[in-house]
C-alpha positions in Angstrom: -0.1 0.0 -0.1 1.4 3.4 -1.0 0.7 6.4 1.0 0.7 10.0 -0.1 4.1 11.6 0.9 3.4 14.1 3.7 -0.1 12.6 4.5 0.6 12.6 8.2 1.8 16.2 8.3 -1.1 17.4 6.0 -3.6 15.8 8.5 -1.9 17.5 11.5 -1.8 20.7 9.6 -5.5 20.6 8.5 -6.4 19.7 12.1 -4.3 22.7 13.4 -6.0 24.9 10.9 -9.4 23.9 12.0 -8.3 24.5 15.7 -7.1 28.0 15.1 -10.1 28.9 13.0 -12.3 27.7 15.9 -10.3 29.7 18.2 -10.7 32.8 16.2 -14.3 32.3 15.8 -14.6 31.9 19.6 -13.1 35.3 20.1 -15.4 36.7 17.5 -12.7 37.0 14.9 -13.9 34.4 12.5 -15.8 35.2 9.3 -17.3 38.2 10.8 -15.7 41.2 12.3 -14.3 41.4 15.8 -16.5 40.9 18.9 -19.2 43.0 20.3 -18.4 45.1 23.3 -21.0 47.0 25.4 -20.2 50.6 25.1 -22.4 51.4 28.1 -20.5 49.2 30.3 -19.5 51.0 33.5 -15.9 50.2 33.5 -14.7 51.2 29.9 -11.0 50.8 30.8 -11.7 47.1 31.5 -13.4 46.8 28.1 -10.5 48.6 26.5 -8.1 46.1 28.1 -10.2 43.0 27.2 -10.5 44.3 23.6 -6.8 44.9 23.4 -6.0 41.5 24.9 -8.5 39.7 22.3 -7.0 41.6 19.5 -3.4 40.6 20.3 -4.5 36.8 20.7 -6.4 37.1 17.5 -3.4 38.5 15.7 -1.3 35.6 17.1 -3.7 33.0 16.1 -4.0 34.7 12.5 -0.1 34.5 12.2 -0.1 30.9 13.3 -2.9 30.2 10.8 -0.9 31.8 8.0 2.1 29.7 8.8 -0.1 26.6 8.7 -1.6 27.7 5.4 1.9 28.3 4.0 2.9 24.9 5.0 -0.1 23.3 3.4 0.9 25.3 0.1 4.5 23.9 0.4 2.9 20.3 0.6 0.9 21.1 -2.6 4.0 22.6 -4.5 6.3 19.9 -3.4 8.5 22.1 -1.2 7.4 20.8 2.1 10.3 19.7 4.4 12.9 21.7 2.7 14.4 24.8 4.5 13.4 28.0 2.9 17.0 29.5 3.3 19.5 26.7 2.5 17.0 24.4 0.6 18.3 21.4 2.6 15.9 18.9 4.2 14.4 19.9 7.5 15.0 17.1 10.1 12.1 14.8 10.7 12.1 15.4 14.4 11.7 19.1 13.8 9.0 18.6 11.4 7.1 16.3 13.8 7.4 18.8 16.6 6.7 21.8 14.3 4.9 20.8 11.1 4.3 24.2 10.0 8.1 25.2 10.2 9.8 26.4 6.9 13.2 26.5 8.2 15.8 23.9 9.4 17.0 24.2 13.0 20.3 26.2 11.9 18.2 28.9 10.1 15.1 29.0 12.4 16.7 31.6 14.7 17.4 34.0 11.8 13.9 33.9 10.5 
């Protein structure tokens, strides 16, 4: 039985994409604009702080989602598992730990 190369990372990446999209939706940053805040709330500084925290988290989740999408694109174009800097194979252990990575361990710190 032949399996598709990168079938396991693809499954992991698709599951991660789904998880990130669900987290964004839970925060109110899914397909619709950001969450609704009650402008009449007595403690507007608390609302402002919560809004800021939610936006920071949403940006982090979007960045992670972008990395996952890029990794899925690399699977499609046949470059998955190859460092984006030196074009050498990325170690299997690194890909297992970080399926969305685009860099070998040597070049990870510089990117």
